N, C-alpha and C positions, 0 to 999 in steps of 0.2 A: 504494500500500500504506500502510495506517494506521501512523503512527509511534508508538513507545512511549517514554514518559518515566516516571520513577519516583522514589520516595524510599525509602531503606533505613534502617531503624532497629530498635531493640529496647528497649522496646516501640515501637509506631508508631501505635496507634489514636488517640492524642491529636493527631496532626499536622494542622495547618490547611492545609498545602501542597496536598493534592489538590484541595480545593474551590477554593482561590484560583487555582491554575494551570490546572485544567481550564476554569475560567471564561474566562481570557484566551486559552487555546487556541481555544475556541469563538468568542470575540469577534473574533479575528483570522482566523477561518475556516481554521484549520490542522487538517488531518485527523490528529489524534493524541489519545492518551489518557495521562493521568498517574496512575500507580497506586502505592499504598503497599504495600511488601513488608516483612513482619516477618521479620527475618533475625537469628538468634542469632550471637554472636561465633564460635562453633564452625563455623557454616555460611557465614561471610562469604566465604572464598576460593572455595568452590564456587559460591556465588551470583553472584559477579563473573564467573567463567568462564561460567556459564550466560547471564547477561545479554549478555556479549560475543558468545557463540555465536549468540544469536537476533537480534543486530544492533540492540540498544537504541540509541536516538538520544542519550540522555543521562539522567543521574539525579542526584538530591541524596543527600547522606549526612548522617545525624544521629546523635545519641548512641545507642550508644557506639562508633561505627565511624570517626569522623573521622580519627583517627590510624592506626588498625589497617589501614585500607584502602590506605595508601600503597604497601606492597610489592607489591600485587596490580594496580597500574596500570602502563601502559606508559611514561608520563612524568608529571611533576608540575611545574606552574608554579613559578618560583623563589620567589615570595612565599609560596605555600602550603607549599613545602618548608621554608622558613625558619621559618614558623609551626609546622610539624609537624602540620598538619591540613588536610583536604580536605572541602569541603561540596558541591562541584559537579563532576560528571564529564561530559566531552563525548566522544562517539564521533567521532573525526576519521579518517575513512577506515579504520575497523577498529581504530584505536588508541585506547585509553582514556586521556584526558588529564585530570589533576586540577587543580582551582583552589580558591581560597578567596575567596568573595565576602562573607564576614561583615564584615571590616574596612571594605572599600569600601562595603558596604551601609550600615554605620553612618555613615560620613562623608557619603555621598550624602544621608542623612536630615538632615544638619546644614546643607545648602546654603541653605535659606531664611533661616538666621540668620548664617552665616559664609561669606564668599567666599574668605578667605585666613587661614591659621593663623600666618603669619609674625610677627604681633604679638600672638599669643595665648599665655597661660600655661594649660596643661592639667594637670589632676590626674586620674589613673586610680585608682579604688578597686578593689582586688582584683588577684590575680596568677595566676588560673586560665586555662583555655582561651580564654574569651571576651576576657579582658583581653589575652592574648597576641596574638590576631588584631587587636584594636583598636589596641593599642600599636604593633605592628610596622607596621601600615598608616599609622597617624598619624605615626610617625617619618618616613615618606617625605614627609609634608606639611611637614616642617621647622618645627614651631611654635617660638615663642620659648623655651618651657620645656615639658617633658613628664615630669612626675613620677609616681611610683607609690607608693601607700600600701597596706599590707597588714598583716593581723594578725601574720603572720610576715615580718619585714623581709627575712630572707635570701632568701625566694622572690621578692620584688620586685627585690632586687639581682641574682639569677640571671637574671630575665627581661630586665633592662636589658643585662646582659652578653651574653645570647644574641642580642640584636637585631643584624642585620647592617647596619643603617642608623644613621648617626651622629645622635645627638640630645643635647640638653642636658637630662639627666635625673638625678634623685636618687631614692633609695629612702627612704621615710619611714615611721616608725611611725604608727599611727593618732593617737596623741597629738600628734605633731609636725604632722601634716596638719591637725588641728583648730585648732591655734594659728596656722597660716599660711594658713588657708582664704581669707582676704580677698584674697590675692595672685592667685587663679585666676579666669580668664575663663570657663573651661569645666571642669565637674566631671562625671566619667563613672563611674557606679556599675555595675560589671560582675559583681557576685556575685549569688547567689540570695537574699540577705537581703531580707526584706520580701515575698517571694513567698507566695502563699496556701499553707497556712493561717496562716503566721507573719506576719500582715499589719501588726503593730505594731512589728516590729523595724526598726532602722536601722543602717547600718554605722559611721557617725560622727556626732558632733554638728555641726549647721549653725549654731551660735551666731555664728560669725565669718564666715559666708558673705557674699561681695560681692553686694549686691542687684541688680547689673547682670549677674551671671553667668548662663550657660546651664547648667542642671543636667539631666543625662540619667540614666536608669535603664533598663537593658536588660530588666528585668522588665516583662511586660504582663498578668500576672494577680496582683493587681488592676491595672487600667489606671492608677490613680494610687496608687503606694505611699506609705507613711508618709513616706519620704524625700522624695518629690516634693511631698507635701502641705506639709511643713515648708519646703521651698525656695520654693514658691509663696507661702506666707505671709510669707516674708522679702522678697518682691518679685522674685525671680528668674524667668527664663523656664524652663519645664520641658518635657521631652520623655520619653515612655515608650518601651518596647521595640518597639512596633508598627512604628515607622518602620524600624528596623534589620531586622526580620523581613520587611517588605514589600520593601525595597530589595535585600536579599540575594537574595530570590526573583526580583525583576525583573532583576537582573544575570545570574542563572543563565539565565533565560528568553532574555535577549539573546544569551548565548553559544550557546544551542541553536538559536535561530531567526533571529538577526540583527535582531530587532525589540526595541526597548526599549518595554516595555508601559505601559499606562495605570496609573500607580501610584495614582491617585485611586480608580479602580475596584477595584484590589487592596486598598487600605486599607479601603474601605467593606465589602468582602467579609469581611475579617478581623474587623473590628469587629462585624459581624453574627454571626459565629461565636462571638466572645467573649461577646457579650450573651446568646446562646442558652444 
C-alpha cells in the first residue's frame, strides 16, 4: 500500500518541500507520495485527527502551526518540547510523535566548516522562533560562548533563561553586538530582515566583523542577502538558508524512512526551484 507523507501549512502553495521530497522518495524507490495540505488554524485539530485516522506515515509542519500542533500529538521529543515547536511528525505504530529538526538541520549544514563548537564564540541575531530552535540546539553543542542580540534585549534575555541546557550566554543590544563583533567565530542571522522584497536591509553593521568568521543567514530569497554580501566583502565565509532548509528536510526524511538522503540532490532541486 502506497505510503502518504505531507506538509501542513497556511498558506502552503509556496512550499518547496513537495518537489524536493517526492524526488528523493522516487530516487530511493519508496512507494509513497508527499502532499501539501492547506490547513487553517481553525481546522488544525480536525486535520490531525483525520491524518491519524487514515494512517499517514509522517508529515512536516510549517507556519503557522509549529507550536499550535503540540497539544494534538500523542508525544513530543524533549528538545522540540523545550523549543515549543514541532516541524516533523512521525507515525510510530499509530502514535503521532513530534520532533524539531530545524536546529539540527542548521548545525548539520555547518559541518563542512566546523567539526566542534567547543572553541567557538557564536552570536545569534534575533530572538524569534527560528532563533529559539537554533539557540537551544546549539546550546547542546556547548560552544565557548553563545550570545544573542536582538532589537528588544528583554526577548533575548527571556530566550536564554528559557533554555534548559547550560550555556555561556549574554543578551546584547544591537549596538553592543556591533562593537564586539570581532570576538565571534560564527554569526547567525535568524530574522527575516533582508528577505525579498526588502533586499537592502541588514540587521546590524558588519564594520567590526572578524574576516575569519563564518556568517550565516537563514534567508534564501534572495540567495545572497545584503548581509551576506557585506560579510563576503569583508573576507568572511558565508552560508545562506538553503542548507538549513535542505538538512531539516533530510533529517525528517531519515526519521520517516531510516534513510539519510542525498543532500546534494536535494540542494540542487531546491536551487532549481528558487531560480525558477
